[in-house]
N, CA and C of each residue as an Amber inpcrd file, in Angstrom:
protein
   621
   0.9640000  -1.3520000  -0.0800000  -0.1430000  -0.1380000  -0.2500000
   0.7140000   1.1740000   0.3210000   0.8170000   2.3070000  -0.9070000
   1.4550000   3.5520000  -0.8050000   1.2650000   3.9510000   0.0910000
   3.0490000   4.8140000   1.3830000   2.5980000   5.4450000   1.9160000
   2.8720000   6.9670000   1.7650000   2.5710000   8.0440000   2.2090000
   2.9870000   9.4200000   1.5560000   3.5270000  10.0580000   3.3340000
   4.3210000  10.9810000   3.0240000   4.6430000  11.2870000   4.3560000
   4.0500000  12.3650000   4.7460000   3.9050000  13.0660000   5.7080000
   3.2420000  14.3920000   5.3560000   3.9320000  15.3680000   4.4660000
   5.4480000  15.8440000   4.3970000   5.6260000  16.0140000   3.5410000
   5.5330000  16.2030000   2.0590000   5.8490000  14.8010000   1.8010000
   5.1080000  14.5220000   0.1590000   3.7650000  14.6310000  -0.0400000
   2.9420000  14.3130000   1.0660000   1.4290000  15.0560000   1.0510000
   1.5420000  16.6440000   0.8970000   1.8430000  17.4230000   1.3340000
   2.1000000  18.8010000   1.1440000   2.3250000  19.0910000  -0.1720000
   3.2580000  18.9070000  -0.2430000   4.2190000  19.0710000  -1.5960000
   4.0220000  18.6660000  -2.9990000   3.0430000  17.7250000  -2.7460000
   3.0310000  16.6120000  -3.8040000   1.5410000  16.7690000  -4.4210000
   0.8190000  18.1380000  -3.7170000  -0.5210000  18.1230000  -3.8870000
  -0.6940000  18.7030000  -5.5290000   0.2440000  19.4910000  -6.1540000
   0.3740000  19.7510000  -7.9910000   0.4450000  18.6520000  -8.9040000
   1.6600000  17.8150000  -8.1140000   1.2170000  16.7320000  -9.3670000
   0.2400000  15.7240000  -9.7170000  -0.3260000  15.6720000 -11.1290000
  -0.6190000  14.8320000 -11.6850000  -1.5670000  13.5930000 -10.5840000
  -0.3280000  12.4460000  -9.8930000  -0.9640000  11.7720000  -9.0580000
  -1.9890000  12.1680000  -7.9820000  -1.4430000  13.1680000  -7.2760000
  -2.3150000  13.7140000  -6.1570000  -3.1820000  14.6160000  -6.3200000
  -3.5100000  14.9920000  -7.8150000  -4.8630000  15.6720000  -8.3470000
  -5.9740000  14.7280000  -8.1080000  -5.8330000  13.3050000  -8.0740000
  -6.4290000  12.2220000  -8.4580000  -7.2430000  12.2260000  -7.1500000
  -8.8390000  11.7690000  -7.3450000  -9.2460000  11.5040000  -6.2000000
  -9.2960000   9.8340000  -5.0480000  -9.4640000  10.3980000  -4.3690000
  -9.6160000   8.7970000  -3.9780000  -8.3080000   8.4660000  -2.6270000
  -8.4430000   6.8730000  -2.7320000  -7.1350000   6.3830000  -1.5140000
  -6.0390000   6.4020000  -2.5430000  -5.0110000   5.8770000  -2.0270000
  -3.5160000   5.5510000  -3.0470000  -4.0170000   4.4940000  -4.4270000
  -4.7890000   3.7680000  -4.0860000  -4.9290000   2.5900000  -5.3610000
  -6.2540000   3.0920000  -6.1460000  -6.8880000   4.0600000  -5.5520000
  -8.2970000   4.7400000  -6.7500000  -7.3490000   5.8590000  -7.3850000
  -6.1380000   6.5150000  -6.8320000  -5.4200000   7.4710000  -7.3980000
  -4.5810000   6.7070000  -8.6370000  -3.9580000   5.6580000  -8.3920000
  -2.8060000   5.2790000  -9.1650000  -4.1990000   4.3590000 -10.5800000
  -4.8830000   4.2510000 -10.3080000  -6.3660000   3.4610000 -11.0030000
  -6.8300000   4.7930000 -12.0390000  -6.9200000   5.8560000 -11.2250000
  -7.6730000   6.8670000 -12.0120000  -6.4150000   7.4840000 -12.8960000
  -5.4050000   7.5830000 -12.2110000  -4.1850000   7.7870000 -13.2030000
  -4.1040000   6.8840000 -14.8000000  -3.8690000   5.5810000 -14.6900000
  -4.0290000   4.6370000 -15.4420000  -4.8500000   4.5060000 -16.4510000
  -6.0300000   5.4350000 -15.7010000  -7.3700000   5.3250000 -16.8340000
  -7.1810000   6.6620000 -17.5690000  -6.7280000   7.7610000 -16.9420000
  -6.8000000   8.9510000 -18.1000000  -5.3970000   8.5930000 -19.2330000
  -4.3650000   8.0490000 -18.3910000  -3.6950000   7.8250000 -19.3550000
  -4.1380000   6.7730000 -20.4130000  -5.0300000   6.2180000 -20.3100000
  -5.6830000   5.4380000 -21.0530000  -6.5850000   5.5550000 -22.2800000
  -7.3130000   6.4450000 -21.8110000  -8.6220000   7.2980000 -22.5820000
  -7.3300000   8.1890000 -23.1340000  -6.3910000   8.9800000 -22.6520000
  -5.7470000   9.7000000 -23.9890000  -4.7860000   8.7800000 -24.9980000
  -4.4510000   7.9230000 -24.6600000  -3.7470000   7.2990000 -25.9860000
  -4.9550000   6.6450000 -26.9930000  -6.2350000   6.4210000 -26.4330000
  -6.8720000   5.8270000 -27.2740000  -7.8690000   7.2500000 -28.0040000
  -7.9340000   7.9910000 -27.3120000  -8.5170000   9.2130000 -28.3070000
  -7.4890000   9.9650000 -29.1030000  -8.5000000  10.5260000 -30.0590000
  -7.4840000  10.9120000 -31.2230000  -6.7810000  12.3700000 -30.4150000
  -5.4720000  12.5120000 -31.2790000  -5.0000000  13.6260000 -30.6150000
  -3.4750000  13.1480000 -30.4540000  -2.5590000  14.2650000 -30.8490000
  -0.5660000  13.5590000 -30.0590000  -0.9620000  13.4520000 -28.6810000
   0.1320000  12.8680000 -27.9280000   0.0530000  12.8140000 -26.3980000
   1.0560000  13.2510000 -26.5270000   1.0370000  13.9180000 -25.2710000
   2.1800000  14.3380000 -24.0770000   2.1100000  14.0610000 -22.7120000
   2.7910000  13.8890000 -22.1840000   3.3200000  13.6390000 -20.3130000
   4.3750000  14.3950000 -19.8650000   4.6620000  15.2970000 -19.0700000
   5.0840000  15.5690000 -18.0900000   6.1430000  15.1990000 -17.3640000
   7.5270000  15.6220000 -17.3530000   8.6920000  14.6940000 -16.8390000
   7.6300000  13.9390000 -14.8920000   8.3010000  12.8800000 -15.1760000
   7.5570000  11.9450000 -13.6550000   5.9880000  11.6300000 -14.0910000
   5.2260000  11.7850000 -15.4260000   3.8900000  11.2290000 -15.2110000
   4.0200000   9.8040000 -15.3450000   4.9910000   9.5520000 -16.2420000
   4.8190000   8.2460000 -16.4970000   5.1640000   7.4300000 -15.6300000
   5.5590000   7.3480000 -14.3690000   5.1370000   6.7090000 -13.5300000
   4.7410000   7.3160000 -11.6940000   3.5150000   8.1120000 -12.6200000
   3.2160000   8.9720000 -11.3530000   3.6860000   9.2750000 -10.3130000
   4.8090000  10.3110000 -10.5320000   5.4880000  10.8290000  -9.2950000
   4.9790000  11.2380000  -8.6690000   5.1730000  11.9090000  -7.0790000
   4.0580000  12.2880000  -6.3700000   4.0190000  13.4560000  -6.2490000
   5.3740000  14.3840000  -6.0640000   5.2820000  15.8140000  -6.2080000
   5.6210000  16.0620000  -7.8050000   5.3030000  17.9050000  -7.8450000
   5.5570000  18.0090000  -9.0850000   6.8420000  18.4410000  -9.6330000
   6.8790000  18.1160000 -10.8990000   8.5080000  18.1380000 -11.3660000
   9.4150000  19.5140000 -10.6450000  10.7590000  19.6220000 -10.4610000
  11.3850000  20.4450000  -9.9780000  12.3100000  20.5990000 -10.2760000
  12.7740000  21.8580000 -11.4860000  14.2110000  21.8340000 -11.9170000
  15.7230000  21.1150000 -11.0770000  14.9660000  22.0810000  -9.9840000
  16.2150000  22.0930000  -8.9860000  16.6410000  20.6150000  -8.3760000
  15.8470000  19.5710000  -8.5430000  16.4720000  17.9880000  -8.0310000
  16.1000000  16.9550000  -9.1730000  16.6310000  16.2940000  -8.9760000
  16.0950000  14.6280000  -9.5520000  14.5300000  14.0370000  -9.1650000
  14.2200000  14.0060000 -10.7040000  12.8060000  12.9760000 -10.2200000
  12.9230000  12.0950000  -9.4860000  11.7010000  11.2640000  -8.8000000
  12.0620000  10.5900000  -7.7760000  11.5660000   9.0720000  -8.1090000
  12.8410000   8.6990000  -8.7940000  13.0060000   7.1750000  -8.9820000
  12.8310000   6.2090000  -8.0120000  13.0810000   6.7340000  -6.8230000
  13.0650000   6.0050000  -5.5070000  11.2330000   5.0150000  -5.3090000
  10.2960000   5.8750000  -6.2420000   9.0810000   5.5950000  -5.5620000
   8.8130000   4.4050000  -6.1900000   9.5100000   3.8230000  -7.6400000
   9.3050000   2.8480000  -8.2610000   9.8220000   1.7250000  -7.5450000
  10.1630000   1.2980000  -6.1000000   9.9710000   0.6110000  -5.1650000
   8.4690000   0.5190000  -4.8620000   7.6920000   1.1190000  -4.9170000
   5.8940000   1.0710000  -4.9370000   6.0040000   0.1920000  -6.1460000
   4.6330000  -1.1120000  -5.7280000   4.0600000  -1.5410000  -6.8230000
   3.1520000  -0.5600000  -7.3300000   2.4240000   0.1380000  -7.0960000
   1.2600000   1.1710000  -7.6320000   2.7750000   2.2010000  -8.7240000
   3.3410000   2.2750000  -8.3960000   4.2790000   3.2810000  -9.4030000
   4.7910000   2.7560000 -10.2480000   5.2910000   1.3610000  -9.5130000
   5.4730000   0.3110000 -10.4800000   4.7290000   0.0800000 -11.8550000
   3.5810000  -0.0480000 -11.3950000   2.1800000  -0.6780000 -12.1670000
   2.0560000   0.8540000 -13.4260000   2.3320000   1.8860000 -12.4590000
   1.6790000   2.9240000 -13.5350000   2.7420000   2.8600000 -14.5750000
   4.3150000   2.3960000 -14.6070000   5.2080000   2.5790000 -15.3340000
   4.9140000   1.6270000 -16.1930000   4.3550000   0.6520000 -16.0180000
   3.9290000  -0.7430000 -17.1110000   3.3370000  -0.5940000 -17.8680000
   2.2050000  -0.0320000 -17.2230000   0.8390000   0.6840000 -18.0570000
   1.5280000   1.4640000 -19.5020000   2.4390000   2.7250000 -19.2010000
   2.6020000   3.7370000 -19.5430000   3.5880000   2.8130000 -20.8970000
   4.5530000   2.1000000 -20.6280000   4.9290000   1.2740000 -21.4860000
   4.3850000   0.2760000 -22.3570000   3.0630000  -0.1320000 -21.5940000
   2.4620000  -0.8400000 -22.9220000   1.5250000  -0.3360000 -23.7970000
   0.9870000   0.5440000 -23.2360000   0.2610000   1.9550000 -24.5150000
   0.8540000   2.5920000 -25.5970000   2.6020000   2.8520000 -24.7850000
   3.4250000   3.0640000 -25.7570000   3.7940000   2.3180000 -27.2300000
   3.9970000   1.0000000 -26.2860000   4.3010000   0.1910000 -27.3650000
   2.9330000  -0.5390000 -28.3340000   1.9560000  -0.8040000 -27.3500000
   0.7260000  -0.8000000 -28.7280000   0.2440000  -0.0120000 -29.3220000
   0.8210000   1.4140000 -29.3750000   0.0760000   3.0540000 -29.7200000
   0.6410000   2.3250000 -30.9920000   2.0730000   2.2480000 -30.8450000
   3.1750000   1.6760000 -32.3000000   3.0090000   1.0480000 -33.4100000
   1.8750000   0.3060000 -32.7690000   2.1060000  -0.7640000 -33.7970000
   0.6640000  -0.8540000 -34.4680000  -0.2230000  -0.2500000 -33.7890000
  -1.5020000   0.1790000 -34.5030000  -2.1540000   1.4600000 -35.0840000
  -2.2430000   1.4250000 -36.2950000  -2.4150000   2.4270000 -37.2570000
  -3.8920000   3.0670000 -37.3250000  -4.6730000   2.3440000 -36.3830000
  -5.9590000   2.9620000 -35.9350000  -5.7790000   4.0400000 -34.9970000
  -5.1020000   4.0790000 -33.9510000  -4.7260000   4.7700000 -33.2450000
  -3.8650000   6.7580000 -33.9390000  -3.5210000   6.2350000 -34.7160000
  -2.8240000   7.3780000 -35.4970000  -2.9980000   7.7950000 -36.6920000
  -3.6200000   6.7910000 -37.9130000  -3.0480000   7.0570000 -38.9290000
  -4.2430000   7.9840000 -39.1810000  -5.3840000   8.1800000 -38.4830000
  -6.7560000   9.0780000 -38.9990000  -7.0340000  10.1700000 -37.7070000
  -6.5070000  10.9510000 -37.2760000  -6.1930000  11.6820000 -36.1440000
  -7.1410000  12.8120000 -35.8360000  -6.9650000  13.5710000 -37.2250000
  -7.7340000  14.8690000 -37.0490000  -8.7870000  14.9840000 -38.1850000
  -9.4650000  13.5940000 -38.1010000 -11.1590000  13.8420000 -39.0700000
 -12.0260000  12.5210000 -38.3020000 -13.1620000  12.8720000 -38.6130000
 -14.1050000  11.9560000 -38.2410000 -14.3610000  10.7670000 -38.5430000
 -13.4590000  10.5180000 -40.1920000 -13.3000000   8.9650000 -40.3260000
 -12.5940000   8.4800000 -39.4310000 -11.6920000   8.4730000 -38.5580000
 -10.9120000   7.9930000 -38.1910000 -11.5410000   7.8080000 -36.6910000
 -12.8560000   8.0310000 -35.9260000 -13.3300000   7.9160000 -35.2620000
 -15.0200000   7.8460000 -34.9560000 -15.1810000   7.1670000 -33.8460000
 -16.8140000   6.7060000 -33.9350000 -17.0980000   6.7660000 -32.3770000
 -18.2560000   7.2300000 -32.0580000 -18.9500000   6.2830000 -30.7860000
 -19.8310000   5.5470000 -30.7270000 -19.2270000   4.8360000 -29.6100000
 -20.2770000   3.6610000 -29.1180000 -21.7200000   3.9200000 -28.4330000
 -20.9200000   4.2030000 -27.4460000 -21.8490000   4.6790000 -26.2520000
 -21.2120000   5.9210000 -25.5980000 -22.0220000   6.8710000 -25.2190000
 -21.8450000   8.3170000 -24.7880000 -22.2540000   8.7880000 -24.0660000
 -23.7480000   8.2030000 -23.6040000 -24.5530000   8.7800000 -23.1200000
 -25.1650000   8.3690000 -22.0590000 -24.1720000   7.1020000 -21.2190000
 -24.2820000   6.2560000 -19.9010000 -23.8780000   7.2520000 -18.9490000
 -24.2920000   8.1980000 -18.5790000 -23.7730000   9.2660000 -17.3590000
 -24.3490000   8.3120000 -16.0010000 -24.9880000   7.6670000 -16.4290000
 -25.4200000   6.9000000 -15.1370000 -24.0780000   6.1930000 -14.4560000
 -23.8550000   4.9470000 -15.6020000 -22.7180000   4.2890000 -14.8250000
 -21.6440000   4.8240000 -15.2540000 -21.3740000   6.5490000 -16.0210000
 -20.2020000   7.1070000 -16.3410000 -19.0390000   5.7390000 -17.3440000
 -19.7430000   5.6410000 -18.3220000 -18.4420000   4.6380000 -18.8890000
 -19.1790000   5.1340000 -20.5250000 -17.9200000   5.0850000 -21.3760000
 -17.9040000   5.8060000 -22.6150000 -17.4830000   4.6450000 -23.5330000
 -17.4290000   4.1890000 -24.6940000 -16.6290000   3.6660000 -25.7260000
 -16.9800000   4.1280000 -26.8180000 -15.8730000   4.0540000 -27.3880000
 -15.3880000   4.4320000 -29.0520000 -14.9710000   4.0200000 -29.8820000
 -15.0130000   3.9190000 -31.3190000 -13.9900000   2.5530000 -32.1910000
 -12.9250000   3.7160000 -32.3830000 -11.6110000   3.4980000 -32.6990000
 -10.7620000   4.5260000 -33.7690000 -10.2830000   3.4280000 -35.1520000
 -10.7420000   4.1520000 -36.0290000 -10.0000000   3.0320000 -37.6200000
  -8.7730000   3.7390000 -38.0160000  -8.0960000   3.1470000 -38.7870000
  -6.9780000   3.2330000 -40.0510000  -7.4670000   3.9100000 -41.4390000
  -6.8150000   4.2960000 -42.3450000  -6.7640000   4.6930000 -43.5350000
  -8.0420000   3.9380000 -44.0360000  -7.2570000   2.1810000 -43.6850000
  -8.3940000   1.2840000 -44.9050000  -9.6660000   0.6950000 -43.6300000
  -9.8140000   1.1500000 -42.7590000 -10.7640000   0.8460000 -42.1180000
 -10.8020000  -0.5360000 -41.5330000  -9.6150000  -1.0450000 -41.6110000
  -9.3450000  -2.1820000 -41.1560000  -9.3270000  -2.3210000 -39.7200000
  -8.9620000  -3.6910000 -39.3730000  -8.0700000  -3.6180000 -37.8960000
  -8.9770000  -2.5560000 -37.1270000  -9.8950000  -2.5350000 -36.9150000
 -10.7160000  -1.4050000 -35.3900000 -10.5120000  -1.6340000 -34.3950000
  -9.9050000  -0.8550000 -33.6130000  -9.7900000  -0.8160000 -31.9580000
 -10.9700000  -0.0780000 -31.4050000 -11.1530000  -0.8670000 -30.7970000
 -12.7470000  -0.8060000 -29.5750000 -12.1190000  -0.1160000 -28.1400000
 -11.9820000   0.9820000 -27.8810000 -12.1050000   1.5990000 -26.1880000
 -13.0090000   1.7990000 -26.1080000 -13.1540000   0.8370000 -24.3910000
 -14.0420000   1.2960000 -23.4190000 -13.6360000   1.9320000 -22.2380000
 -13.8480000   2.8420000 -21.8010000 -13.9910000   3.6690000 -20.7180000
 -14.7810000   3.2950000 -19.3610000 -14.2900000   2.7700000 -18.0680000
 -14.8250000   2.6520000 -16.5630000 -14.4330000   3.8550000 -16.3060000
 -15.3300000   5.1350000 -15.7920000 -14.7040000   6.0060000 -15.1650000
 -14.9780000   5.9820000 -13.6080000 -15.6550000   4.9170000 -13.0970000
 -15.8300000   5.3060000 -11.4530000 -15.5520000   3.6520000 -10.7540000
 -15.3180000   3.5670000  -9.1500000 -14.5020000   2.4430000  -8.8890000
 -15.6530000   1.2400000  -8.9070000 -16.6560000   1.4380000  -9.8640000
 -17.3580000   0.2780000  -9.7740000 -16.7500000  -0.9020000 -10.5690000
 -17.1600000  -2.1190000 -10.6040000 -17.1240000  -3.2960000 -11.2540000
 -18.2410000  -3.5300000 -12.3600000 -18.3180000  -3.2030000 -13.6230000
 -19.6130000  -2.8560000 -14.2260000 -19.6690000  -4.8840000 -14.8850000
 -20.2380000  -5.7550000 -13.8850000 -20.6310000  -7.1430000 -14.6020000
 -21.6490000  -6.9680000 -15.7210000 -21.4750000  -7.6710000 -16.6250000
 -22.8750000  -7.6320000 -17.8870000 -22.6530000  -6.9890000 -18.6900000
 -21.8050000  -6.2750000 -19.0790000 -21.8300000  -4.5690000 -19.8340000
 -21.9620000  -5.0750000 -21.5520000 -23.2070000  -4.3380000 -22.0990000
 -23.6160000  -5.1300000 -23.2410000 -22.4690000  -3.5400000 -24.1620000
 -22.3080000  -4.0300000 -25.1120000 -22.0190000  -2.5760000 -26.0620000
 -21.6490000  -2.7800000 -27.1330000 -22.4000000  -2.1400000 -28.1530000
 -22.7950000  -2.4060000 -29.6340000 -21.7320000  -2.2070000 -30.3190000
 -20.8170000  -2.9770000 -31.3100000 -19.9700000  -2.6520000 -31.8670000
 -20.7020000  -3.1970000 -33.4550000 -19.6590000  -2.5220000 -34.5840000
 -20.0250000  -2.2990000 -36.1350000 -19.5170000  -3.7740000 -36.4120000
 -18.9480000  -4.7880000 -35.8180000 -18.3640000  -5.7160000 -36.9700000
 -18.8800000  -7.1240000 -35.9170000 -19.3910000  -8.1620000 -36.7540000
 -19.4570000  -9.2150000 -35.6000000 -18.5760000  -9.8580000 -36.1170000
 -18.4080000 -11.3370000 -34.9010000 -16.8980000 -11.9120000 -35.1900000
 -16.7100000 -11.8400000 -33.4660000 -14.7370000 -11.7870000 -33.4930000
 -14.4860000 -11.8760000 -32.1200000 -13.5540000 -10.5900000 -31.9590000
 -13.6520000 -10.6200000 -30.7550000 -13.2220000  -9.0150000 -30.4800000
 -11.8970000  -9.0130000 -29.2530000 -10.9100000  -9.4020000 -29.3510000
  -9.7250000  -9.2800000 -28.5000000  -8.9390000  -8.7460000 -27.3670000
  -9.3670000  -8.6190000 -26.3710000  -8.5070000  -7.5600000 -25.4540000
  -7.3010000  -7.5840000 -25.6340000  -6.8750000  -6.3650000 -25.7960000
  -5.3450000  -6.5850000 -26.1420000  -4.4460000  -5.5760000 -24.7110000
  -5.2080000  -5.0400000 -24.5800000  -4.9720000  -3.8900000 -23.1020000
  -5.7900000  -3.8980000 -22.0690000  -5.5120000  -3.8680000 -21.1520000
  -6.6280000  -3.2380000 -19.6150000  -5.3640000  -3.0800000 -18.5300000
  -5.7940000  -1.3010000 -18.4960000  -5.7320000  -1.0720000 -17.5730000
  -5.6630000  -1.2920000 -15.9310000  -6.5430000  -2.4090000 -15.8340000
  -6.8950000  -2.6630000 -14.2750000  -5.8540000  -4.4790000 -14.1100000
  -5.0440000  -4.6030000 -15.3000000  -4.3370000  -6.0030000 -15.0030000
  -3.1810000  -5.9760000 -13.9200000  -3.4380000  -7.1970000 -13.3880000
  -2.5560000  -7.2970000 -12.0530000  -1.1160000  -6.4320000 -12.4070000
  -0.2520000  -6.9780000 -13.2380000   1.0010000  -6.2200000 -13.6240000
   0.5610000  -5.0260000 -13.8220000  -0.2480000  -4.2260000 -13.7050000
  -0.0760000  -3.0470000 -13.9710000  -0.2240000  -2.1620000 -12.3960000
  -1.0180000  -3.2610000 -11.3970000  -1.1430000  -2.7740000 -10.3470000
  -2.7100000  -2.5600000 -10.1390000  -3.4010000  -3.1610000 -10.8350000
  -4.7740000  -3.1040000 -10.8880000  -5.1150000  -4.3810000 -10.0230000
  -6.5560000  -4.6700000 -10.4810000  -7.2750000  -5.1980000  -9.3440000
  -7.7830000  -7.2320000 -10.2170000  -7.0710000  -6.7950000 -11.5660000
  -7.3120000  -8.1260000 -12.4760000  -8.6610000  -8.5080000 -12.9430000
  -9.3210000  -7.6680000 -13.0920000 -10.9910000  -7.6790000 -13.8480000
 -10.5500000  -7.3520000 -15.0130000 -11.1000000  -8.4440000 -15.9610000
 -11.0280000  -8.6790000 -17.3930000 -11.0990000  -9.9890000 -17.7210000
 -10.7560000  -9.8310000 -19.1550000 -11.2860000 -11.6230000 -19.7350000
  -9.1640000 -11.5000000 -20.3630000  -8.8160000 -10.5790000 -21.2100000
  -7.4450000 -11.4450000 -21.5210000  -7.6320000 -12.4430000 -22.9920000
  -8.7740000 -12.4950000 -23.3720000  -9.2530000 -13.1060000 -24.4090000
 -10.5960000 -12.7120000 -25.5940000 -10.4140000 -13.4740000 -26.3790000
 -11.7520000 -13.0730000 -27.5280000 -13.0030000 -12.8910000 -26.9550000
 -13.5230000 -12.1290000 -27.2380000 -15.0440000 -12.4790000 -26.9680000
 -15.9360000 -12.0240000 -27.6560000 -16.9050000 -13.2190000 -28.3380000
 -17.2780000 -13.2660000 -29.3220000 -18.9070000 -12.5570000 -29.4500000
 -19.2970000 -12.3250000 -30.6450000 -20.1860000 -10.9780000 -30.5560000
 -21.6070000 -11.7930000 -30.7520000 -22.6560000 -10.8430000 -29.9890000
 -24.1430000 -11.5500000 -30.1200000 -24.5020000 -10.3390000 -31.1320000
 -26.4380000 -11.3130000 -31.5270000 -27.0060000 -10.4220000 -32.1980000
 -27.7920000  -9.7410000 -31.1950000 -28.3830000  -8.4260000 -31.2780000
 -29.3100000  -7.7430000 -30.7360000 -30.3520000  -7.8560000 -31.6680000
 -30.8510000  -8.4910000 -30.8230000 -32.7870000  -9.1840000 -31.1510000
 -33.4180000  -7.9780000 -31.5700000 -33.4700000  -6.5500000 -30.8850000
 -34.2090000  -5.7040000 -30.9200000 -33.5900000  -4.3980000 -31.5780000
 -32.4540000  -4.8600000 -32.5070000 -31.8700000  -3.8140000 -33.4850000
 -31.1350000  -4.7760000 -34.4950000 -32.0990000  -4.6350000 -35.7030000
 -32.1200000  -5.6390000 -36.1610000 -30.2850000  -4.8320000 -37.1970000
 -29.5810000  -5.8910000 -37.1280000 -28.0870000  -5.5180000 -38.1090000
 -27.3140000  -4.6860000 -37.4080000 -27.3960000  -5.0670000 -35.8680000
 -26.3900000  -4.3200000 -35.3970000 -25.9480000  -5.9200000 -34.3210000
 -25.0780000  -6.0140000 -33.8680000 -24.2000000  -7.0070000 -32.8620000
 -23.4930000  -6.5840000 -31.5960000 -23.3120000  -6.8370000 -30.4740000
 -23.2510000  -6.2760000 -29.1710000 -21.7510000  -7.6300000 -28.7040000
 -20.9020000  -6.8430000 -28.0010000 -20.0590000  -8.0030000 -26.8230000
 -20.2880000  -7.7400000 -25.4450000 -20.6230000  -8.5290000 -24.3770000
 -21.0330000  -8.7190000 -23.6360000 -19.8900000  -8.7180000 -22.5270000
 -19.6320000  -7.8630000 -21.9610000 -18.0670000  -7.8710000 -20.7140000
 -18.3250000  -7.4000000 -18.8950000 -17.0090000  -7.4730000 -18.7290000
 -16.9760000  -7.1940000 -17.3470000 -16.5770000  -6.1620000 -17.2330000
 -16.8280000  -4.7260000 -17.2370000 -15.9310000  -3.8150000 -17.1370000
 -15.1850000  -3.5020000 -15.8000000 -13.7460000  -3.4910000 -15.5520000
 -13.0390000  -3.4180000 -14.3310000 -13.0830000  -2.2090000 -13.5770000
 -13.4010000  -1.9090000 -12.5630000 -13.5030000  -0.4670000 -11.8160000
 -12.0570000   0.4630000 -11.7890000 -12.6940000   1.7720000 -12.5740000
 -11.8730000   2.8090000 -13.3410000 -10.7280000   2.2970000 -14.2130000
 -11.1800000   1.4390000 -14.7860000 -10.5530000   0.7670000 -16.1200000
 -10.7780000   1.1460000 -17.1470000  -9.9290000   1.4630000 -18.2540000
 -10.0860000   1.1370000 -19.2870000  -9.1550000   0.1900000 -20.5390000
 -10.1500000  -0.0510000 -21.3970000 -10.1320000  -1.7380000 -22.3130000
 -10.0260000  -1.0160000 -23.7950000  -9.0540000  -2.0590000 -24.1570000
  -8.6970000  -2.2040000 -25.7780000  -9.3110000  -3.3130000 -26.4110000
  -9.9280000  -3.4660000 -27.0320000 -10.2850000  -4.3000000 -27.6780000
  -9.9310000  -3.9290000 -29.5940000  -9.4920000  -5.4200000 -30.4640000
  -9.4130000  -4.8480000 -31.8150000  -9.9130000  -6.2420000 -32.4400000
 -10.6320000  -5.8740000 -33.2850000 -11.3440000  -6.9890000 -33.8040000
 -10.4810000  -8.1210000 -34.7090000 -11.0160000  -9.0690000 -34.5750000
 -10.3360000 -10.2690000 -34.8930000 -11.2900000 -11.5120000 -36.1800000
 -12.4970000 -10.2850000 -36.6600000 -12.6940000 -11.5830000 -37.6510000
 -13.4190000 -12.5530000 -37.0790000
């Protein structure tokens, strides 16, 4: 469990980590969710020094970054998550080819304000190998959450901000999810998934 001294709490109020609400685990989960949303959303990415591992204090040009906090599992998990996001981003053209046109982006659900869940599709130029990004911005696990998808078949979970290795609780699939037909909406399929608390999932259509 992350433990902050009085000085670190007072000095760290300006850091992105400490701007997050909740306890230490929720702060780290919120930060991973924020980074997941940023990497999934259109636009170029920007992190300030120390943000890649959740530095507690705001960056100060007169001293080194707080590398020692990487001994903490939560901060080590944030660093691992950012590394995974960077690696995935570089290999998935859907996330960067069509950044500034609506042809590369499609909302799937954006009106579930009660659950604070949003999802969207990112598309490359060829409109193949699309990426589905699902964000749950509450500390509540959403069991059997249905999301409409534009293609039938299988959707592979590629990234999960709640993975154990990233400091999360391990809620998710890590495997392919088959689509189901929506009897109430002709021509639309959906996937039925479990959304991790304060979590962001990336899926890729596998045909």
